[in-house]
Backbone as JSON, one array per atom type, in Angstrom:
{
  "sequence": "XXXXXXXXXXXXXXXXXXXXXXXXXXXXXXXXXXXXXXXXXXXXXXXXXXXXXXXXXXXXXXXXXXXXXXXXX",
  "N": [[20.05, 5.19, 3.17], [20.8, 4.37, -0.14], [19.72, 5.6, -3.37], [19.4, 3.46, -5.14], [19.14, 1.31, -3.33], [16.74, 2.04, -2.12], [15.01, 1.86, -4.31], [15.23, -0.88, -4.85], [14.18, -1.9, -2.48], [11.5, -0.96, -2.63], [10.73, -2.31, -4.96], [10.92, -4.99, -4.11], [8.97, -4.92, -2.09], [6.68, -4.45, -3.63], [6.6, -6.77, -5.26], [6.32, -8.68, -3.25], [3.82, -7.9, -2.21], [2.18, -8.42, -4.41], [2.46, -11.21, -4.63], [1.42, -12.04, -2.14], [-1.17, -11.13, -2.42], [-2.06, -12.75, -4.52], [-1.98, -15.24, -3.25], [-3.96, -14.86, -1.28], [-6.19, -14.51, -2.93], [-6.33, -17.08, -4.05], [-6.84, -18.59, -1.74], [-9.37, -17.59, -1.07], [-10.88, -18.43, -3.28], [-10.75, -21.14, -2.89], [-12.39, -21.69, -0.8], [-15.35, -23.24, 0.43], [-18.85, -22.96, -0.51], [-20.39, -22.91, 1.8], [-18.52, -22.06, 3.72], [-18.01, -19.51, 2.76], [-20.54, -18.27, 3.1], [-20.72, -18.46, 5.87], [-18.64, -16.8, 6.62], [-19.62, -14.34, 5.66], [-21.89, -14.12, 7.29], [-20.66, -13.88, 9.81], [-19.39, -11.41, 9.49], [-21.62, -9.71, 9.24], [-22.88, -10.12, 11.7], [-21.15, -8.9, 13.39], [-21.56, -6.28, 13.14], [-22.93, -4.49, 15.1], [-20.84, -3.99, 16.81], [-19.16, -2.23, 15.66], [-17.19, 0.65, 15.83], [-18.38, 3.67, 17.41], [-19.59, 6.47, 15.59], [-19.36, 5.63, 13.07], [-21.33, 6.28, 11.37], [-20.67, 8.49, 10.01], [-18.98, 7.61, 8.14], [-18.54, 6.22, 4.91], [-20.48, 3.48, 3.58], [-18.98, 1.62, 2.09], [-16.35, 1.97, 2.99], [-16.67, 1.2, 5.65], [-17.43, -1.47, 5.26], [-15.06, -2.47, 4.13], [-13.35, -2.18, 6.31], [-14.46, -3.98, 8.15], [-14.13, -6.36, 6.7], [-11.31, -6.55, 6.55], [-10.76, -6.79, 9.25], [-11.81, -9.34, 9.86], [-10.39, -10.83, 8.04], [-7.81, -10.87, 8.98], [-7.93, -12.64, 11.07]],
  "CA": [[19.9, 4.29, 2.05], [21.02, 4.97, -1.45], [18.55, 5.56, -4.26], [19.27, 2.08, -5.64], [18.62, 0.49, -2.24], [15.33, 2.4, -1.97], [14.29, 1.27, -5.45], [15.19, -2.32, -4.64], [13.23, -2.12, -1.39], [10.15, -0.77, -3.17], [10.47, -3.4, -5.9], [10.65, -6.19, -3.33], [7.67, -4.75, -1.44], [5.65, -4.61, -4.66], [6.55, -8.19, -5.61], [5.74, -9.38, -2.1], [2.39, -7.58, -2.14], [1.51, -9.14, -5.49], [2.44, -12.63, -4.28], [0.48, -12.21, -1.03], [-2.51, -10.93, -2.97], [-2.39, -13.95, -5.28], [-2.26, -16.29, -2.27], [-5.27, -14.57, -0.68], [-7.21, -14.82, -3.94], [-6.42, -18.53, -4.13], [-7.52, -19.06, -0.54], [-10.79, -17.22, -1.16], [-11.51, -19.3, -4.28], [-10.75, -22.52, -2.39], [-13.42, -21.86, 0.23], [-16.64, -23.79, -0.01], [-19.95, -22.0, -0.42], [-20.78, -22.83, 3.21], [-17.53, -21.21, 4.4], [-18.22, -18.12, 2.31], [-21.74, -17.76, 3.77], [-20.38, -18.32, 7.28], [-17.81, -15.59, 6.71], [-20.53, -13.2, 5.49], [-22.7, -14.04, 8.51], [-19.84, -13.34, 10.9], [-19.21, -9.98, 9.24], [-22.87, -9.01, 9.53], [-23.18, -10.21, 13.12], [-20.19, -8.03, 14.08], [-21.97, -4.9, 12.83], [-23.17, -3.61, 16.26], [-19.6, -3.71, 17.52], [-18.37, -1.23, 14.93], [-17.05, 1.8, 16.73], [-19.32, 4.76, 17.23], [-19.14, 7.46, 14.64], [-19.25, 5.06, 11.74], [-22.37, 6.86, 10.53], [-20.02, 9.52, 9.21], [-18.11, 6.92, 7.18], [-19.33, 5.58, 3.87], [-20.7, 2.05, 3.76], [-17.89, 0.85, 1.49], [-15.21, 2.03, 3.9], [-17.01, 0.38, 6.8], [-17.37, -2.86, 4.81], [-13.65, -2.83, 3.99], [-12.78, -2.29, 7.64], [-14.91, -5.25, 8.71], [-13.5, -7.45, 5.97], [-9.92, -6.65, 6.96], [-10.75, -7.29, 10.62], [-12.01, -10.79, 9.84], [-9.37, -11.46, 7.21], [-6.61, -11.03, 9.8], [-8.11, -13.72, 12.06]],
  "C": [[20.15, 5.05, 0.75], [19.74, 4.88, -2.28], [18.32, 4.14, -4.78], [18.7, 1.16, -4.57], [17.13, 0.77, -2.02], [14.49, 1.79, -3.09], [14.15, -0.23, -5.29], [14.19, -2.68, -3.55], [11.79, -2.0, -1.89], [9.77, -1.88, -4.14], [10.13, -4.67, -5.15], [9.32, -6.11, -2.61], [6.54, -4.98, -2.43], [5.5, -6.07, -5.05], [5.92, -8.98, -4.47], [4.26, -9.14, -1.98], [1.62, -8.36, -3.2], [1.4, -10.64, -5.18], [1.45, -12.9, -3.15], [-0.95, -12.07, -1.52], [-2.97, -12.16, -3.75], [-2.72, -15.12, -4.35], [-3.64, -16.09, -1.62], [-6.39, -14.87, -1.66], [-7.42, -16.33, -4.05], [-7.15, -19.12, -2.93], [-9.02, -18.76, -0.6], [-11.52, -18.12, -2.15], [-11.65, -20.73, -3.76], [-11.81, -22.75, -1.32], [-14.7, -22.42, -0.36], [-17.71, -22.72, 0.12], [-20.39, -21.82, 1.04], [-19.82, -21.93, 3.99], [-17.71, -19.75, 4.02], [-19.43, -17.51, 3.0], [-21.47, -17.55, 5.26], [-19.57, -17.05, 7.51], [-18.69, -14.34, 6.61], [-21.4, -13.02, 6.74], [-21.91, -13.46, 9.68], [-19.61, -11.85, 10.73], [-20.46, -9.2, 9.63], [-23.2, -9.04, 11.02], [-22.26, -9.3, 13.94], [-20.6, -6.56, 13.95], [-22.21, -4.03, 14.06], [-21.89, -3.22, 17.0], [-18.72, -2.7, 16.81], [-18.33, 0.03, 15.79], [-18.04, 2.91, 16.4], [-18.73, 5.79, 16.28], [-19.03, 6.92, 13.24], [-20.33, 5.6, 10.81], [-21.79, 7.94, 9.63], [-19.14, 8.91, 8.12], [-18.99, 6.23, 6.15], [-19.44, 4.08, 4.12], [-19.57, 1.21, 3.22], [-16.68, 0.83, 2.42], [-15.46, 1.16, 5.12], [-16.93, -1.11, 6.44], [-15.92, -3.32, 4.68], [-13.01, -3.03, 5.35], [-13.18, -3.62, 8.28], [-14.26, -6.44, 8.02], [-12.06, -7.64, 6.42], [-9.81, -7.17, 8.39], [-10.87, -8.8, 10.64], [-10.96, -11.51, 9.02], [-8.09, -11.72, 8.02], [-6.71, -12.17, 10.78], [-7.65, -15.04, 11.55]]
}
């Protein structure tokens, strides 16, 4: 790939990421309070299934991992 093709690829990836992020934000805002609480409950109930060794990982990293796991569903 030429430098211009690489730049174009990165630009398109960045634009795509921004658009996907905006869509996810909109979906999150559109959820009802009940759906938000249900989502939080599912995250917390999944806690025992987190792989062993998570004690060595910070709570924020673990929370992000759980969020991404449920966000993909």
